[in-house]
Biopython code that builds the backbone (N, CA, C, O; Angstrom):
import numpy as np
from Bio.PDB.StructureBuilder import StructureBuilder

atoms = [
    (1, "MET", "N", (9.553, -3.767, 2.040)),
    (1, "MET", "CA", (8.389, -2.822, 1.803)),
    (1, "MET", "C", (6.858, -2.949, 1.980)),
    (1, "MET", "O", (5.929, -2.670, 1.222)),
    (2, "SER", "N", (6.905, -3.542, 3.428)),
    (2, "SER", "CA", (5.763, -4.105, 3.790)),
    (2, "SER", "C", (4.790, -2.886, 4.570)),
    (2, "SER", "O", (5.258, -1.915, 5.164)),
    (3, "ALA", "N", (3.266, -3.210, 4.401)),
    (3, "ALA", "CA", (2.366, -2.243, 5.065)),
    (3, "ALA", "C", (1.639, -2.992, 5.769)),
    (3, "ALA", "O", (1.470, -4.186, 5.520)),
    (4, "ARG", "N", (1.032, -2.268, 6.904)),
    (4, "ARG", "CA", (0.065, -3.120, 7.739)),
    (4, "ARG", "C", (-1.247, -3.428, 7.133)),
    (4, "ARG", "O", (-1.621, -2.761, 6.169)),
    (5, "LEU", "N", (-1.990, -4.392, 7.618)),
    (5, "LEU", "CA", (-3.437, -4.629, 6.757)),
    (5, "LEU", "C", (-4.508, -3.993, 7.849)),
    (5, "LEU", "O", (-4.300, -3.749, 9.038)),
    (6, "SER", "N", (-5.465, -3.839, 7.241)),
    (6, "SER", "CA", (-6.601, -3.458, 7.858)),
    (6, "SER", "C", (-6.973, -4.402, 8.728)),
    (6, "SER", "O", (-6.325, -5.449, 8.758)),
    (7, "LYS", "N", (-8.101, -4.207, 9.612)),
    (7, "LYS", "CA", (-8.640, -5.120, 10.473)),
    (7, "LYS", "C", (-9.357, -6.225, 9.835)),
    (7, "LYS", "O", (-9.142, -7.384, 10.188)),
    (8, "GLU", "N", (-10.145, -5.951, 8.970)),
    (8, "GLU", "CA", (-10.679, -6.939, 8.062)),
    (8, "GLU", "C", (-9.894, -7.970, 7.422)),
    (8, "GLU", "O", (-10.159, -9.172, 7.439)),
    (9, "LEU", "N", (-8.731, -7.314, 6.755)),
    (9, "LEU", "CA", (-7.850, -8.466, 6.210)),
    (9, "LEU", "C", (-7.060, -9.207, 7.462)),
    (9, "LEU", "O", (-6.841, -10.417, 7.408)),
    (10, "ARG", "N", (-6.714, -8.537, 8.406)),
    (10, "ARG", "CA", (-6.037, -9.310, 9.616)),
    (10, "ARG", "C", (-6.892, -10.410, 9.856)),
    (10, "ARG", "O", (-6.414, -11.540, 9.761)),
    (11, "GLU", "N", (-8.299, -10.229, 10.207)),
    (11, "GLU", "CA", (-9.028, -11.456, 10.629)),
    (11, "GLU", "C", (-9.139, -12.482, 9.580)),
    (11, "GLU", "O", (-9.205, -13.685, 9.835)),
    (12, "LYS", "N", (-9.157, -11.973, 8.373)),
    (12, "LYS", "CA", (-9.429, -12.848, 7.344)),
    (12, "LYS", "C", (-8.018, -13.820, 6.828)),
    (12, "LYS", "O", (-8.193, -14.943, 6.354)),
    (13, "TYR", "N", (-6.784, -13.289, 6.975)),
    (13, "TYR", "CA", (-5.536, -13.908, 6.835)),
    (13, "TYR", "C", (-4.859, -14.382, 7.854)),
    (13, "TYR", "O", (-4.020, -15.267, 7.688)),
    (14, "LYS", "N", (-5.165, -13.792, 9.202)),
    (14, "LYS", "CA", (-4.287, -14.200, 10.351)),
    (14, "LYS", "C", (-2.768, -13.558, 10.219)),
    (14, "LYS", "O", (-1.822, -14.191, 10.689)),
    (15, "ILE", "N", (-2.595, -12.508, 9.682)),
    (15, "ILE", "CA", (-1.404, -11.933, 9.466)),
    (15, "ILE", "C", (-1.412, -10.258, 9.783)),
    (15, "ILE", "O", (-2.491, -9.666, 9.788)),
    (16, "LYS", "N", (-0.372, -9.666, 9.999)),
    (16, "LYS", "CA", (-0.382, -8.115, 10.290)),
    (16, "LYS", "C", (0.138, -7.514, 9.206)),
    (16, "LYS", "O", (-0.280, -6.369, 9.037)),
    (17, "SER", "N", (0.899, -7.902, 8.431)),
    (17, "SER", "CA", (1.356, -7.055, 7.266)),
    (17, "SER", "C", (1.917, -7.742, 5.934)),
    (17, "SER", "O", (2.503, -8.816, 6.070)),
    (18, "LEU", "N", (1.788, -7.238, 4.760)),
    (18, "LEU", "CA", (2.094, -7.775, 3.827)),
    (18, "LEU", "C", (3.037, -6.750, 2.857)),
    (18, "LEU", "O", (2.877, -5.543, 3.037)),
    (19, "PRO", "N", (3.923, -7.151, 1.932)),
    (19, "PRO", "CA", (4.415, -6.196, 0.996)),
    (19, "PRO", "C", (3.508, -5.595, -0.050)),
    (19, "PRO", "O", (2.612, -6.235, -0.602)),
    (20, "VAL", "N", (3.802, -4.275, -0.301)),
    (20, "VAL", "CA", (2.946, -3.519, -1.040)),
    (20, "VAL", "C", (2.978, -4.011, -2.643)),
    (20, "VAL", "O", (4.070, -4.377, -3.079)),
    (21, "ARG", "N", (2.062, -4.027, -3.344)),
    (21, "ARG", "CA", (2.168, -4.179, -4.922)),
    (21, "ARG", "C", (1.473, -3.276, -5.435)),
    (21, "ARG", "O", (0.570, -2.696, -4.832)),
    (22, "LYS", "N", (1.895, -2.998, -6.893)),
    (22, "LYS", "CA", (1.093, -2.174, -7.837)),
    (22, "LYS", "C", (-0.407, -2.773, -7.901)),
    (22, "LYS", "O", (-0.724, -3.924, -8.201)),
    (23, "GLY", "N", (-1.382, -1.527, -7.484)),
    (23, "GLY", "CA", (-2.804, -2.259, -7.672)),
    (23, "GLY", "C", (-3.449, -2.487, -6.479)),
    (23, "GLY", "O", (-4.678, -2.537, -6.451)),
    (24, "ASP", "N", (-2.693, -2.653, -5.358)),
    (24, "ASP", "CA", (-3.416, -2.486, -4.016)),
    (24, "ASP", "C", (-4.178, -1.095, -3.659)),
    (24, "ASP", "O", (-3.804, 0.026, -4.004)),
    (25, "ARG", "N", (-5.266, -1.398, -2.936)),
    (25, "ARG", "CA", (-5.842, -0.239, -2.397)),
    (25, "ARG", "C", (-5.435, 0.070, -1.141)),
    (25, "ARG", "O", (-5.487, -0.809, -0.281)),
    (26, "VAL", "N", (-4.964, 1.363, -0.826)),
    (26, "VAL", "CA", (-4.273, 1.614, 0.445)),
    (26, "VAL", "C", (-4.957, 2.947, 1.037)),
    (26, "VAL", "O", (-5.499, 3.758, 0.286)),
    (27, "LYS", "N", (-4.894, 3.128, 2.487)),
    (27, "LYS", "CA", (-5.429, 4.210, 3.103)),
    (27, "LYS", "C", (-3.934, 5.085, 3.680)),
    (27, "LYS", "O", (-3.075, 4.442, 4.283)),
    (28, "ILE", "N", (-3.803, 6.199, 3.485)),
    (28, "ILE", "CA", (-2.870, 6.939, 4.097)),
    (28, "ILE", "C", (-2.990, 7.447, 5.424)),
    (28, "ILE", "O", (-3.796, 8.344, 5.670)),
    (29, "LEU", "N", (-2.191, 6.905, 6.375)),
    (29, "LEU", "CA", (-2.369, 7.055, 7.691)),
    (29, "LEU", "C", (-1.451, 8.384, 8.321)),
    (29, "LEU", "O", (-1.820, 8.831, 9.407)),
    (30, "ARG", "N", (-0.503, 8.883, 7.779)),
    (30, "ARG", "CA", (0.209, 9.844, 8.123)),
    (30, "ARG", "C", (0.756, 11.064, 7.107)),
    (30, "ARG", "O", (0.886, 10.758, 5.922)),
    (31, "GLY", "N", (1.033, 12.232, 7.459)),
    (31, "GLY", "CA", (1.656, 12.956, 6.383)),
    (31, "GLY", "C", (0.430, 13.930, 6.059)),
    (31, "GLY", "O", (-0.661, 13.880, 6.628)),
    (32, "ASP", "N", (0.816, 14.879, 4.986)),
    (32, "ASP", "CA", (-0.246, 15.823, 4.414)),
    (32, "ASP", "C", (-1.438, 15.176, 3.545)),
    (32, "ASP", "O", (-2.249, 15.911, 2.981)),
    (33, "PHE", "N", (-1.511, 13.852, 3.463)),
    (33, "PHE", "CA", (-2.741, 13.167, 2.685)),
    (33, "PHE", "C", (-3.377, 12.226, 3.574)),
    (33, "PHE", "O", (-4.163, 11.400, 3.111)),
    (34, "LYS", "N", (-3.105, 12.272, 4.843)),
    (34, "LYS", "CA", (-3.886, 11.550, 5.637)),
    (34, "LYS", "C", (-5.187, 11.345, 5.301)),
    (34, "LYS", "O", (-5.846, 12.241, 4.774)),
    (35, "LYS", "N", (-5.731, 10.045, 5.594)),
    (35, "LYS", "CA", (-7.050, 9.685, 5.380)),
    (35, "LYS", "C", (-7.413, 9.498, 3.907)),
    (35, "LYS", "O", (-8.489, 8.978, 3.613)),
    (36, "LEU", "N", (-6.523, 9.918, 2.942)),
    (36, "LEU", "CA", (-6.787, 9.645, 1.602)),
    (36, "LEU", "C", (-6.766, 8.375, 1.350)),
    (36, "LEU", "O", (-5.897, 7.727, 1.933)),
    (37, "GLU", "N", (-7.608, 7.726, 0.516)),
    (37, "GLU", "CA", (-7.706, 6.426, 0.060)),
    (37, "GLU", "C", (-7.295, 6.355, -1.299)),
    (37, "GLU", "O", (-7.724, 7.241, -2.037)),
    (38, "GLY", "N", (-6.392, 5.295, -1.884)),
    (38, "GLY", "CA", (-6.136, 5.255, -3.551)),
    (38, "GLY", "C", (-5.391, 4.255, -3.720)),
    (38, "GLY", "O", (-4.916, 3.653, -2.757)),
    (39, "GLU", "N", (-5.149, 3.888, -5.038)),
    (39, "GLU", "CA", (-4.716, 2.681, -5.605)),
    (39, "GLU", "C", (-3.212, 3.014, -5.789)),
    (39, "GLU", "O", (-2.769, 4.103, -6.154)),
    (40, "VAL", "N", (-2.454, 1.834, -5.460)),
    (40, "VAL", "CA", (-0.690, 2.108, -5.711)),
    (40, "VAL", "C", (-0.665, 2.352, -7.193)),
    (40, "VAL", "O", (-1.397, 1.652, -7.892)),
    (41, "LEU", "N", (0.155, 3.340, -7.795)),
    (41, "LEU", "CA", (0.377, 3.358, -8.924)),
    (41, "LEU", "C", (1.821, 2.849, -9.082)),
    (41, "LEU", "O", (2.080, 2.297, -10.151)),
    (42, "GLU", "N", (2.683, 2.945, -8.269)),
    (42, "GLU", "CA", (4.060, 2.508, -8.582)),
    (42, "GLU", "C", (4.727, 2.000, -7.207)),
    (42, "GLU", "O", (4.286, 2.417, -6.136)),
    (43, "VAL", "N", (5.488, 1.356, -7.244)),
    (43, "VAL", "CA", (6.248, 0.930, -6.164)),
    (43, "VAL", "C", (7.837, 0.944, -6.536)),
    (43, "VAL", "O", (8.293, 0.270, -7.460)),
    (44, "ASN", "N", (8.616, 1.788, -5.708)),
    (44, "ASN", "CA", (10.115, 1.948, -6.061)),
    (44, "ASN", "C", (10.893, 1.487, -4.918)),
    (44, "ASN", "O", (11.090, 2.135, -3.890)),
    (45, "PRO", "N", (11.413, 0.058, -5.237)),
    (45, "PRO", "CA", (12.274, -0.432, -3.965)),
    (45, "PRO", "C", (13.427, 0.287, -3.842)),
    (45, "PRO", "O", (13.859, 0.339, -2.690)),
    (46, "LYS", "N", (14.060, 0.861, -4.683)),
    (46, "LYS", "CA", (15.549, 1.327, -4.531)),
    (46, "LYS", "C", (15.328, 2.587, -3.704)),
    (46, "LYS", "O", (16.322, 2.970, -3.086)),
    (47, "GLU", "N", (14.317, 3.235, -3.586)),
    (47, "GLU", "CA", (13.999, 4.419, -2.792)),
    (47, "GLU", "C", (13.123, 3.999, -1.582)),
    (47, "GLU", "O", (12.951, 4.756, -0.627)),
    (48, "GLN", "N", (12.702, 3.047, -1.642)),
    (48, "GLN", "CA", (11.693, 2.597, -0.642)),
    (48, "GLN", "C", (10.175, 3.488, -0.431)),
    (48, "GLN", "O", (9.655, 3.856, 0.623)),
    (49, "THR", "N", (9.746, 3.654, -1.721)),
    (49, "THR", "CA", (8.604, 4.446, -1.649)),
    (49, "THR", "C", (7.558, 4.003, -2.440)),
    (49, "THR", "O", (7.872, 3.096, -3.211)),
    (50, "ILE", "N", (6.352, 4.394, -2.479)),
    (50, "ILE", "CA", (5.140, 4.117, -3.193)),
    (50, "ILE", "C", (4.596, 5.089, -3.494)),
    (50, "ILE", "O", (4.603, 5.974, -2.639)),
    (51, "THR", "N", (3.914, 5.367, -4.764)),
    (51, "THR", "CA", (3.076, 6.364, -5.116)),
    (51, "THR", "C", (1.633, 6.250, -5.251)),
    (51, "THR", "O", (1.244, 5.441, -6.094)),
    (52, "VAL", "N", (0.682, 6.957, -4.529)),
    (52, "VAL", "CA", (-0.795, 6.540, -4.569)),
    (52, "VAL", "C", (-1.557, 7.506, -5.346)),
    (52, "VAL", "O", (-1.324, 8.714, -5.309)),
    (53, "GLN", "N", (-2.613, 6.880, -6.160)),
    (53, "GLN", "CA", (-3.316, 7.917, -6.806)),
    (53, "GLN", "C", (-4.020, 8.755, -6.006)),
    (53, "GLN", "O", (-4.699, 8.366, -5.055)),
    (54, "GLY", "N", (-3.879, 10.033, -6.385)),
    (54, "GLY", "CA", (-4.788, 11.215, -5.729)),
    (54, "GLY", "C", (-3.815, 12.082, -4.719)),
    (54, "GLY", "O", (-4.262, 13.078, -4.153)),
    (55, "ALA", "N", (-2.396, 11.622, -4.521)),
    (55, "ALA", "CA", (-1.530, 12.132, -3.603)),
    (55, "ALA", "C", (-0.644, 12.713, -4.656)),
    (55, "ALA", "O", (0.327, 12.133, -5.141)),
    (56, "ASN", "N", (-1.105, 14.027, -4.999)),
    (56, "ASN", "CA", (-0.267, 14.659, -5.712)),
    (56, "ASN", "C", (0.074, 16.286, -5.393)),
    (56, "ASN", "O", (-0.747, 16.955, -4.765)),
    (57, "ILE", "N", (1.126, 16.773, -5.788)),
    (57, "ILE", "CA", (1.776, 18.019, -5.544)),
    (57, "ILE", "C", (1.794, 18.789, -6.649)),
    (57, "ILE", "O", (2.160, 18.314, -7.723)),
    (58, "THR", "N", (1.317, 20.349, -6.497)),
    (58, "THR", "CA", (1.710, 21.127, -7.426)),
    (58, "THR", "C", (3.188, 21.814, -7.550)),
    (58, "THR", "O", (3.645, 22.497, -6.633)),
    (59, "LYS", "N", (3.774, 21.610, -8.566)),
    (59, "LYS", "CA", (5.008, 22.431, -8.638)),
    (59, "LYS", "C", (4.917, 23.817, -8.844)),
    (59, "LYS", "O", (3.828, 24.322, -9.114)),
    (60, "SER", "N", (6.100, 24.592, -8.733)),
    (60, "SER", "CA", (5.868, 25.991, -9.030)),
    (60, "SER", "C", (5.720, 26.255, -10.485)),
    (60, "SER", "O", (5.430, 27.400, -10.831)),
    (61, "ASP", "N", (5.892, 25.297, -11.402)),
    (61, "ASP", "CA", (5.373, 25.702, -12.967)),
    (61, "ASP", "C", (3.939, 25.431, -12.956)),
    (61, "ASP", "O", (3.332, 25.930, -13.904)),
    (62, "GLY", "N", (3.252, 24.766, -12.121)),
    (62, "GLY", "CA", (1.769, 24.449, -12.223)),
    (62, "GLY", "C", (1.696, 22.901, -12.342)),
    (62, "GLY", "O", (0.668, 22.335, -11.970)),
    (63, "SER", "N", (2.592, 22.291, -12.773)),
    (63, "SER", "CA", (2.511, 20.725, -13.198)),
    (63, "SER", "C", (2.091, 19.994, -11.902)),
    (63, "SER", "O", (2.445, 20.401, -10.796)),
    (64, "GLN", "N", (1.416, 19.032, -12.061)),
    (64, "GLN", "CA", (1.002, 17.983, -10.926)),
    (64, "GLN", "C", (1.978, 16.636, -11.050)),
    (64, "GLN", "O", (2.168, 15.923, -12.035)),
    (65, "VAL", "N", (2.509, 16.543, -9.755)),
    (65, "VAL", "CA", (3.376, 15.337, -9.609)),
    (65, "VAL", "C", (2.939, 14.571, -8.526)),
    (65, "VAL", "O", (2.385, 15.077, -7.550)),
    (66, "ASN", "N", (3.211, 13.103, -8.675)),
    (66, "ASN", "CA", (2.975, 12.289, -7.640)),
    (66, "ASN", "C", (3.729, 12.382, -6.630)),
    (66, "ASN", "O", (4.924, 12.261, -6.900)),
    (67, "ARG", "N", (3.399, 12.604, -5.233)),
    (67, "ARG", "CA", (4.389, 12.457, -4.128)),
    (67, "ARG", "C", (4.889, 11.189, -3.503)),
    (67, "ARG", "O", (4.031, 10.495, -2.958)),
    (68, "PRO", "N", (5.724, 10.905, -3.494)),
    (68, "PRO", "CA", (6.150, 9.389, -2.893)),
    (68, "PRO", "C", (5.870, 9.522, -1.302)),
    (68, "PRO", "O", (5.908, 10.496, -0.550)),
    (69, "ILE", "N", (5.553, 8.067, -1.076)),
    (69, "ILE", "CA", (5.088, 7.999, 0.403)),
    (69, "ILE", "C", (5.815, 6.732, 0.873)),
    (69, "ILE", "O", (6.150, 5.874, 0.056)),
    (70, "HIS", "N", (6.019, 6.632, 1.970)),
    (70, "HIS", "CA", (6.966, 5.468, 2.937)),
    (70, "HIS", "C", (5.574, 4.368, 2.875)),
    (70, "HIS", "O", (4.392, 4.669, 3.039)),
    (71, "PRO", "N", (6.058, 3.259, 2.636)),
    (71, "PRO", "CA", (5.115, 2.044, 2.828)),
    (71, "PRO", "C", (4.411, 1.959, 4.509)),
    (71, "PRO", "O", (3.262, 1.663, 4.838)),
    (72, "SER", "N", (5.416, 2.285, 5.234)),
    (72, "SER", "CA", (5.003, 2.258, 6.625)),
    (72, "SER", "C", (3.718, 3.117, 7.083)),
    (72, "SER", "O", (2.955, 2.757, 7.979)),
    (73, "ASN", "N", (3.590, 4.318, 6.331)),
    (73, "ASN", "CA", (2.576, 5.347, 6.399)),
    (73, "ASN", "C", (1.249, 5.040, 5.846)),
    (73, "ASN", "O", (0.352, 5.879, 5.753)),
    (74, "VAL", "N", (1.150, 3.780, 5.471)),
    (74, "VAL", "CA", (-0.210, 3.252, 5.033)),
    (74, "VAL", "C", (-0.497, 2.106, 5.366)),
    (74, "VAL", "O", (0.285, 1.286, 5.848)),
    (75, "MET", "N", (-1.948, 1.914, 5.077)),
    (75, "MET", "CA", (-2.614, 0.661, 5.482)),
    (75, "MET", "C", (-3.344, 0.052, 4.236)),
    (75, "MET", "O", (-4.070, 0.690, 3.473)),
    (76, "LEU", "N", (-3.044, -1.256, 4.150)),
    (76, "LEU", "CA", (-3.452, -1.891, 2.878)),
    (76, "LEU", "C", (-5.312, -2.174, 3.247)),
    (76, "LEU", "O", (-5.623, -2.542, 4.380)),
    (77, "ILE", "N", (-6.128, -2.008, 2.439)),
    (77, "ILE", "CA", (-7.198, -2.011, 2.461)),
    (77, "ILE", "C", (-8.099, -3.108, 1.496)),
    (77, "ILE", "O", (-9.138, -3.594, 1.944)),
    (78, "LYS", "N", (-7.652, -3.408, 0.286)),
    (78, "LYS", "CA", (-7.775, -4.211, -0.681)),
    (78, "LYS", "C", (-6.541, -4.740, -1.344)),
    (78, "LYS", "O", (-5.649, -3.970, -1.698)),
    (79, "LEU", "N", (-6.472, -5.967, -1.511)),
    (79, "LEU", "CA", (-5.151, -6.597, -2.050)),
    (79, "LEU", "C", (-5.575, -6.998, -3.444)),
    (79, "LEU", "O", (-6.701, -7.417, -3.711)),
    (80, "VAL", "N", (-4.400, -6.807, -4.487)),
    (80, "VAL", "CA", (-4.633, -7.623, -5.583)),
    (80, "VAL", "C", (-4.219, -8.932, -5.588)),
    (80, "VAL", "O", (-3.033, -9.211, -5.409)),
    (81, "GLU", "N", (-5.118, -9.821, -5.784)),
    (81, "GLU", "CA", (-4.939, -11.363, -5.600)),
    (81, "GLU", "C", (-4.599, -11.962, -6.851)),
    (81, "GLU", "O", (-5.404, -11.945, -7.783)),
    (82, "ASP", "N", (-3.344, -12.550, -6.960)),
    (82, "ASP", "CA", (-2.838, -13.105, -8.217)),
    (82, "ASP", "C", (-2.254, -14.525, -7.577)),
    (82, "ASP", "O", (-1.986, -14.707, -6.389)),
    (83, "LYS", "N", (-2.148, -15.306, -8.458)),
    (83, "LYS", "CA", (-1.632, -16.621, -8.137)),
    (83, "LYS", "C", (-0.424, -16.888, -7.048)),
    (83, "LYS", "O", (-0.350, -17.807, -6.233)),
    (84, "GLU", "N", (0.475, -15.838, -7.275)),
    (84, "GLU", "CA", (1.677, -15.844, -6.290)),
    (84, "GLU", "C", (1.300, -15.353, -5.019)),
    (84, "GLU", "O", (1.651, -15.993, -4.028)),
    (85, "ARG", "N", (0.646, -14.328, -4.897)),
    (85, "ARG", "CA", (0.000, -13.609, -3.528)),
    (85, "ARG", "C", (-0.714, -14.562, -2.834)),
    (85, "ARG", "O", (-0.429, -14.910, -1.688)),
    (86, "ILE", "N", (-1.709, -15.034, -3.538)),
    (86, "ILE", "CA", (-2.810, -16.226, -2.718)),
    (86, "ILE", "C", (-1.870, -17.377, -2.171)),
    (86, "ILE", "O", (-1.734, -17.658, -0.980)),
    (87, "GLY", "N", (-1.308, -17.935, -3.132)),
    (87, "GLY", "CA", (-0.110, -19.016, -2.145)),
    (87, "GLY", "C", (0.517, -18.554, -1.198)),
    (87, "GLY", "O", (0.496, -19.161, -0.127)),
    (88, "SER", "N", (1.324, -17.220, -1.355)),
    (88, "SER", "CA", (1.983, -16.714, -0.055)),
    (88, "SER", "C", (1.249, -16.521, 1.154)),
    (88, "SER", "O", (1.697, -16.847, 2.253)),
    (89, "LEU", "N", (-0.216, -15.835, 0.919)),
    (89, "LEU", "CA", (-1.117, -15.688, 1.855)),
    (89, "LEU", "C", (-1.585, -17.096, 2.644)),
    (89, "LEU", "O", (-1.558, -17.264, 3.863)),
    (90, "VAL", "N", (-1.922, -17.843, 1.858)),
    (90, "VAL", "CA", (-2.162, -19.348, 2.365)),
    (90, "VAL", "C", (-1.108, -19.911, 3.274)),
    (90, "VAL", "O", (-1.376, -20.297, 4.412)),
    (91, "ARG", "N", (0.113, -19.952, 2.746)),
    (91, "ARG", "CA", (1.677, -20.399, 3.461)),
    (91, "ARG", "C", (1.570, -19.731, 4.621)),
    (91, "ARG", "O", (1.455, -20.348, 5.680)),
    (92, "ARG", "N", (1.592, -18.489, 4.572)),
    (92, "ARG", "CA", (1.841, -17.619, 5.944)),
    (92, "ARG", "C", (0.705, -17.660, 6.872)),
    (92, "ARG", "O", (0.943, -17.609, 8.079)),
    (93, "SER", "N", (-0.561, -17.751, 6.428)),
    (93, "SER", "CA", (-1.809, -18.077, 7.492)),
    (93, "SER", "C", (-1.612, -19.416, 8.208)),
    (93, "SER", "O", (-1.902, -19.653, 9.381)),
    (94, "GLU", "N", (-1.042, -20.301, 7.264)),
    (94, "GLU", "CA", (-1.102, -21.643, 8.145)),
    (94, "GLU", "C", (0.025, -21.899, 8.997)),
    (94, "GLU", "O", (0.017, -22.849, 9.779)),
    (95, "SER", "N", (1.141, -20.990, 8.878)),
    (95, "SER", "CA", (2.123, -21.251, 9.714)),
    (95, "SER", "C", (1.852, -20.392, 11.139)),
    (95, "SER", "O", (2.259, -20.796, 12.228)),
    (96, "GLY", "N", (1.147, -19.219, 10.963)),
    (96, "GLY", "CA", (0.917, -18.523, 11.992)),
    (96, "GLY", "C", (-0.260, -18.825, 12.809)),
    (96, "GLY", "O", (-0.501, -18.157, 13.815)),
]
sb = StructureBuilder()
sb.init_structure("model")
sb.init_model(0)
sb.init_chain("A")
sb.init_seg("    ")
for serial, (resi, resn, name, xyz) in enumerate(atoms, 1):
    if name == "N":
        sb.init_residue(resn, " ", resi, " ")
    sb.init_atom(name, np.array(xyz, "f"), 0.0, 1.0, " ", f" {name:<3s}", serial, name[0])
structure = sb.get_structure()
């Protein structure tokens, strides 16, 4: 469930993609919500989808629901940096 990194993050970490995590900031590149930037609210590995803040649709009864988006259709702009992810970034950037 990886997504590509923005140019700035690619230059900084020397890698092209990373798994998406809750709290990451992404930009949607394809579909109805193209060019929308928002925070990842949920990652669903079983269905291989993510939900992004602001990517809502209106149901016929008037309620708003989050639209699931495939991670290949988004680009990571800002990462949530915790201990595990920083270790992974260091490890991957050294080998590449």
